[in-house]
N, C-alpha and C positions, 0 to 999 in steps of 0.2 A: 504494499500499499503505500503509495506517494503522499508525503505530507504537505499539505496546502502551505506556501509561504504568506499567505495574506494572514491565516489564521497564526501564525507564528509572529506575525508582525503584530496583530491584535493582542496576542498574550504580552507580548512586550509592552505595548502602550499602558493597559490595563495594570502590568506590574508597576510602571510610572507613576499614574492615578495612585495607586494605592499608597506606593511612598510618599507622594504628595500629602495625601490625605491624611495618613496616619503621622507624618511629621508635623503638620500644621495642627493636628488634635492634641498632640503631646505638647507642641510648644506653648500654642495658646489656650490650653484647656483652663487656666483659672479665670482668664479674661473672660473666656464665654461663659463659664460659670457664675460669674459677677453680673454680666450684661442679662444673661437669663433668670438671675434670683431678682435683680434688681428690677426687671421688666416688667415681672410676675406683680412684684409689690407697686410699682408705678399704675399699672392696670387695674389694681386692686385700692388705689388709694382714696377714690371719693366714697367708696364702701367698705372702708375699714372701720364704722364706726368713732370717729376720730381720732384712731391710734395714729396713721400716717398722715393724714391732713384733716384739719378741723374744718367743720362747716362754717360757711360764711354767716355771720351773724346777721342780725336784723336791726336796720338804725330807725330813729323816730321819723327822718323824713326823706323821701325820694325826690324830691325837686332840688337841684343846684341854689336856688334863690333863697332857700332855707338854710343852707349849709354855711358853715363858718369858711373863711378864705382857706385855703389850702397849708399857707405858711402858719396860722395859727394851729392847725391840724398837726402840721410836723411839728411842731413846738410840743405840742401836748404829747403826742407820740413819744418824743426824746424824753420829756419828764417821767412818764409811767416807765419807760426802758429803765430810766436812771434809778428811779426810786425801787424798783421792785428787782433788778438783775444786779448781782454784784461784778465788777470791772466792766461795767456797762460806758466807761469813759473809751474803751478801744471798739466798741461797736459803731458801725458806719450803715446809713441808709444805702440799701443797692437799689430796690425799686418802690416805686408807690401806686397800688392798686385801687382805683377808683371804681366801685360799682354802685352807679346811681340808683338802680332797680331795688338794691337792697338797703339803700341810704347808707352804706359803709365805704371807708376808706381803709385800706390795707396799709401797712406799712411794714416792709420786708427788710431786714437788717441782717449785716455779716454774722456769722455765727451761727446761723439757722434759727435766727428770732425772728417772731411776727407778732405785730400788734395790729387789732381790728379797731378802730374807732366809729364812732356815731358821726355821721357828717355833719348833723344841725348841732349837737350839742359838745362834741370833742369827748363825751365819756367814753372810758374804757370798755369796750365791748369782749375783749380776749386779748391776753397775751399768751403766747405759745411758742413752743420749740418748734419748727417747721421740718419734721424728718422726710417729709417729701421731697423737699429740696435738696436734703443730703443725700437721698436716694438717686435723685436724678443726676447729680452731680456724679456719682460713683456709676452711673449706668453711662453718660457721655465721656465720661473721663476727665471733665474739667474740675473734679474734686483735686487732681493733682496740679493743676494750674493754683486753685485756690491755697493749697498747702504750700507749694513754693513761692507764691506770690507773684506769678509772672502774668505780664501783659500782653493781652493780645490772645490768650488761649492756646500757645502752639501745641502743649501736649495734648490737648482735646484735639486738635488738628490731626495730629501725627496718629493718636489713639485710634479715632474713627476712621482715618483713611486706612489703618492696617486692618483693622477689624473689619470694616467692610469689603476690603479686596480679601481677606480671609474667607469672609462669609461666601463672596461669589466664588473664589475657589473651591470651597467644600460643597457648593451646590454642583457646581460642575463635574468635578472629579466624583462626587458621591451618585450623580446621575449615570454617570460612565461605568461607575463599579457596580451599579444595578442593571444597566442595559446590556455592557459587554459582553457578560458571560451569557445572557439569553440569546444574543446575536452570534456568540461562538456555536451556542447548541444546535442552532439552528444551520448551520455550514457544515458540511462533511469534511 
C-alpha cells in the first residue's frame, strides 16, 4: 500500500497546531483563568445582591433645575470621604457619573471607593468599596497600570493585544485540531 503524501503533510500540520495550542495554553494559563473568572463575575455584578456592585440609590429630585451645582456636590463627596475613610487624603476622583432619572450623582474615587449623593440635597446615599471596578481592571489588565502608576495604560494595551491574539490562535488551532482528524479519516 502506497502512503498518501498529502496525508503525511496533514499530519505534520496537525502536530504543529497541537504544539502551538499546547504551548500557548501552558504559557497563558494563569491569564486565561483570570480573564474567565473576572468575566464571569462582571457578567453577574448587577445581580450579585450588592456584593460586587451596589444598586444605584434613589435621590429626591429628578430634574437638574432642583439640583445643587456639581461643584457643591463634589465638595460634599470629598467631605464624606474624608470623614469616613482613613488616609482619604490620597484618594482622587476618577470620574463622576450623573444619573438624572434616579436623582443621583456617583463620585468614583481611586482605590475603588465610591460615593452616591442625592443631586438635590447633597445628602450621602451610599459610601462603598467598588469591587466591580477592581474586577474590571483585573479583567482588562489595567490593574497593573494602576499598580505601577503608568500613564496611558501601556500594560493594558500590551496585555489585551497578547490575549486577543492568543484567543484568536486558540480558536484557529482548536478548530483545526477538531477538523483535521475528521478530514484525515475520510481520506484513504
